[in-house]
N, C-alpha and C positions, 0 to 999 in steps of 0.2 A: 446617342448624342443630341443634345436639345436644338431644335432649330428656332432661330427667330426670323421675322419679317422687318425690312427695312425699306422704306420708301423715300429715297433722298430727293430733294429739291432738282430740278434741272439742271442748276449749276453745278451742285455737289455731285451729282451722276458724272458730268463732263469731266469734273476733277478726277473722280476715281477711273473714268475710262482713260484719261489722259496718264496716270501713274500706271495703270496696268499696261498700257501700250511702252511707255518708257521702260519699265522694268521687266519687260515681258510674262506678266503674271495673269492669272485671270481676276476678273472684277470681285470674285468671293472671295480671293486670297487678299486681294488689297484691302476689301474691307476687314477682314478678320486680323490682318496686321494693325489697321487703324484702330480698332476697337481693342486690342492687345496693348498698342501704345498709350491709348488714353486710359485706360485702367491702371497701368504702371504710373501714369501721370499722377493720377489722384491718390494712388495708394499712398497711405501715411497721412493725407489730409482727410481722409474719410474712411469711415470702417468697411472694410470690404465685407461681401454678403459669403457665410459660410452655410454648407447643408449640414 
């Protein structure tokens, strides 16, 4: 599995932490779900990268 580094702004970090608390998830899981949702959102409007 590939790993990526993400350095959110303080405001974004607080939002991620709040979502993690609200849904009893880790911050990593929240970020993973947000990325997946974002990719689903742009799918169809932009070409997805394939290997």
